[in-house]
Backbone as JSON, one array per atom type, in Angstrom:
{
  "sequence": "MFVHLAVHHPKPEHSDELLASMHRVDAAAQGAPGLVQIGAWKDERSDRLVGLALWESQEAFEASAERIFQAVADDPFDQWCQQPPDVFHLTQA",
  "N": [[44.44, 17.68, 43.97], [41.81, 19.02, 42.15], [39.34, 22.0, 41.22], [36.38, 23.05, 40.01], [34.26, 25.5, 40.34], [31.36, 27.23, 39.73], [29.32, 30.11, 39.74], [26.51, 30.42, 39.9], [23.75, 33.42, 38.84], [20.89, 33.29, 38.69], [17.79, 34.28, 36.78], [14.96, 35.28, 38.74], [12.92, 33.81, 37.97], [14.03, 31.86, 36.55], [14.94, 30.2, 38.07], [14.61, 27.3, 38.53], [14.44, 26.1, 36.2], [17.49, 26.74, 35.34], [18.7, 25.04, 37.54], [17.97, 22.74, 36.76], [19.58, 22.3, 34.44], [21.77, 22.46, 35.35], [21.42, 20.18, 36.5], [21.62, 18.38, 34.56], [24.33, 18.58, 33.78], [25.79, 17.33, 35.75], [24.43, 14.86, 35.67], [25.61, 14.59, 33.25], [28.04, 14.01, 34.01], [28.87, 12.16, 35.37], [30.95, 9.08, 36.31], [33.05, 9.58, 34.72], [36.24, 9.59, 34.06], [38.59, 10.6, 36.66], [36.97, 12.11, 37.96], [35.67, 12.96, 41.01], [33.58, 14.32, 42.74], [30.48, 15.53, 41.82], [28.42, 18.22, 42.11], [24.97, 20.45, 42.73], [24.45, 23.35, 44.2], [22.39, 25.63, 46.18], [22.39, 29.24, 47.38], [20.76, 30.33, 50.35], [21.06, 32.75, 51.0], [21.6, 34.27, 49.08], [19.93, 33.17, 46.73], [21.35, 32.41, 44.58], [23.03, 29.96, 42.25], [25.17, 26.97, 42.87], [27.6, 25.79, 41.22], [29.47, 22.36, 41.77], [32.69, 20.85, 41.62], [34.66, 18.28, 42.15], [38.0, 17.05, 41.1], [40.38, 14.47, 40.44], [42.22, 15.57, 39.27], [43.34, 19.12, 37.26], [43.8, 17.67, 34.49], [42.3, 15.74, 34.29], [39.57, 16.44, 34.56], [39.93, 18.55, 32.34], [40.11, 16.44, 30.34], [37.31, 15.57, 29.73], [35.33, 17.83, 30.15], [34.38, 18.99, 27.81], [32.43, 17.0, 26.41], [31.09, 16.59, 29.01], [29.75, 19.3, 28.99], [28.76, 19.08, 26.45], [26.01, 18.43, 27.13], [24.16, 20.79, 27.82], [24.41, 22.81, 25.65], [22.65, 23.59, 24.58], [21.32, 25.4, 25.85], [19.52, 28.02, 27.18], [21.23, 30.03, 28.64], [21.66, 33.02, 28.36], [19.05, 33.92, 28.47], [18.42, 32.93, 31.16], [20.02, 33.83, 32.92], [20.96, 36.71, 35.33], [23.22, 37.46, 34.87], [26.81, 36.6, 33.43], [28.15, 33.28, 34.4], [30.56, 33.51, 37.53], [33.3, 31.47, 36.86], [35.47, 29.64, 38.72], [38.79, 27.65, 38.51], [40.25, 25.98, 40.44], [43.07, 25.43, 42.26], [45.43, 23.72, 44.49], [47.38, 25.71, 46.83]],
  "CA": [[43.16, 17.65, 43.39], [41.37, 20.3, 40.75], [37.98, 22.29, 41.76], [35.51, 23.9, 39.14], [33.18, 26.24, 41.06], [30.9, 27.6, 39.17], [28.71, 30.94, 40.59], [25.27, 31.32, 38.93], [23.47, 34.29, 38.85], [19.56, 33.25, 37.35], [16.51, 35.5, 37.38], [14.48, 33.97, 40.12], [11.63, 33.25, 37.48], [14.52, 30.73, 35.88], [15.86, 29.35, 38.99], [14.57, 26.06, 38.08], [15.27, 25.62, 34.69], [18.76, 26.67, 35.75], [19.09, 23.87, 38.69], [17.5, 21.28, 35.98], [20.37, 22.73, 33.54], [22.87, 22.14, 36.25], [21.6, 18.42, 37.0], [22.07, 17.59, 33.45], [25.77, 18.73, 33.45], [26.31, 16.13, 37.25], [24.28, 13.23, 35.0], [26.65, 13.49, 32.05], [29.88, 13.65, 33.89], [29.01, 10.51, 36.04], [31.54, 7.66, 35.0], [33.76, 10.41, 33.97], [37.97, 9.54, 34.7], [38.79, 11.48, 37.71], [35.95, 12.82, 38.96], [35.35, 12.49, 42.62], [32.18, 14.28, 42.85], [30.44, 16.8, 41.41], [26.82, 19.02, 42.36], [24.7, 21.44, 42.58], [23.9, 24.09, 45.47], [21.69, 26.63, 46.24], [22.9, 29.7, 48.82], [20.07, 30.39, 50.51], [20.97, 33.91, 51.54], [21.01, 35.37, 47.84], [19.6, 32.64, 45.31], [22.71, 32.0, 43.45], [22.99, 28.54, 42.1], [26.69, 26.87, 42.43], [28.17, 24.36, 40.57], [30.94, 22.44, 41.96], [32.67, 19.52, 41.08], [36.02, 17.77, 42.4], [38.61, 15.89, 40.15], [41.91, 14.38, 40.96], [43.39, 16.75, 38.44], [43.08, 19.53, 35.94], [43.83, 16.92, 33.61], [41.26, 14.85, 33.92], [38.52, 17.76, 34.39], [40.21, 19.1, 30.8], [39.95, 15.51, 28.98], [36.21, 15.67, 30.17], [34.63, 18.75, 29.7], [33.52, 19.25, 26.5], [31.48, 16.08, 26.57], [29.76, 16.91, 29.47], [28.67, 20.87, 28.91], [27.68, 19.44, 25.21], [24.76, 18.31, 27.08], [23.52, 21.88, 28.09], [24.95, 23.58, 25.37], [21.76, 24.51, 23.23], [20.34, 26.26, 26.91], [19.37, 29.55, 26.6], [22.21, 30.79, 29.77], [21.29, 34.23, 28.41], [17.76, 34.06, 29.15], [17.75, 32.48, 31.82], [20.96, 34.52, 33.91], [21.25, 38.15, 35.16], [24.87, 38.18, 34.05], [27.79, 35.59, 33.19], [28.68, 32.74, 35.74], [31.5, 33.22, 38.26], [33.59, 30.39, 37.43], [37.04, 29.25, 39.23], [38.88, 26.41, 38.42], [40.82, 26.12, 41.96], [44.29, 24.06, 42.71], [45.96, 24.08, 46.04], [48.16, 26.67, 46.77]],
  "C": [[42.8, 19.11, 42.73], [39.62, 20.87, 40.99], [37.5, 23.16, 40.78], [34.25, 24.32, 39.95], [32.52, 27.25, 39.87], [29.94, 28.32, 39.31], [27.64, 31.06, 39.85], [23.68, 32.73, 39.35], [21.86, 34.57, 37.91], [18.53, 34.04, 38.22], [15.65, 34.68, 37.83], [13.43, 33.78, 38.83], [11.85, 32.01, 36.54], [15.28, 30.02, 36.6], [15.8, 27.48, 38.41], [14.57, 25.28, 37.11], [16.7, 25.62, 34.83], [19.51, 25.77, 36.35], [18.85, 22.99, 37.87], [18.85, 21.21, 34.76], [21.81, 22.12, 34.11], [22.67, 20.63, 36.56], [21.75, 17.47, 35.71], [23.72, 17.52, 33.15], [26.15, 17.47, 34.68], [25.44, 15.0, 36.22], [25.5, 13.17, 34.09], [27.96, 13.67, 32.49], [30.11, 12.13, 35.08], [29.68, 9.33, 35.31], [33.04, 8.18, 34.83], [35.43, 9.84, 34.37], [38.33, 10.78, 35.87], [37.88, 12.25, 38.34], [35.56, 12.45, 40.51], [34.22, 12.65, 43.23], [31.69, 15.63, 42.42], [28.5, 17.08, 41.89], [26.37, 20.27, 42.41], [23.84, 21.97, 44.07], [23.2, 25.03, 45.35], [22.31, 27.5, 47.77], [21.16, 29.98, 48.97], [19.7, 32.03, 50.69], [20.61, 34.83, 50.0], [20.59, 34.45, 46.66], [20.35, 32.27, 44.29], [22.86, 30.02, 43.66], [24.77, 28.53, 41.96], [27.07, 25.66, 42.12], [29.23, 24.04, 40.99], [31.16, 21.04, 41.77], [34.27, 19.51, 41.21], [36.56, 16.96, 41.34], [39.78, 15.96, 40.91], [42.66, 15.2, 39.75], [42.95, 17.36, 37.45], [42.74, 19.09, 34.79], [42.94, 16.42, 32.75], [39.45, 16.08, 33.91], [38.55, 17.99, 32.57], [39.6, 17.93, 29.6], [38.36, 15.22, 29.31], [35.15, 16.55, 29.92], [34.03, 19.4, 28.92], [32.71, 18.67, 26.31], [30.84, 16.63, 27.72], [29.18, 17.74, 29.74], [28.43, 20.35, 27.54], [26.24, 19.24, 26.05], [23.74, 19.28, 27.73], [23.68, 23.27, 27.33], [24.03, 24.5, 24.55], [20.78, 25.29, 24.6], [20.56, 27.24, 26.73], [19.82, 30.23, 28.1], [21.3, 32.42, 29.61], [20.03, 34.71, 28.85], [17.36, 33.98, 30.58], [18.74, 33.05, 33.5], [20.74, 35.67, 33.55], [22.41, 38.38, 34.49], [25.42, 36.4, 33.99], [28.36, 34.76, 34.53], [29.78, 33.14, 36.23], [32.21, 31.92, 38.43], [34.66, 30.6, 37.54], [37.07, 28.08, 38.91], [40.71, 26.64, 39.59], [41.73, 24.7, 42.08], [45.05, 24.61, 43.87], [47.11, 24.61, 45.72], [49.22, 25.59, 47.36]]
}
């Protein structure tokens, strides 16, 4: 199992745009070989947005990542976010 976890720090006035962008990533990932689950989550305490994707393997993620993230390549993250996202690539220890 491989987990791609991204914690986003949206500016409050751009939270909806960033969430829509995350949903475009979710849609682009549908049907990707090795994808187990993908989704966007909102932390109620901090208003951060979290993208979580579970993959069968890191290789499966890497084979699809470029195509998936192309769906949001032109989104103005620098305008929507307070800082770059914290991105984690997690494997079981």
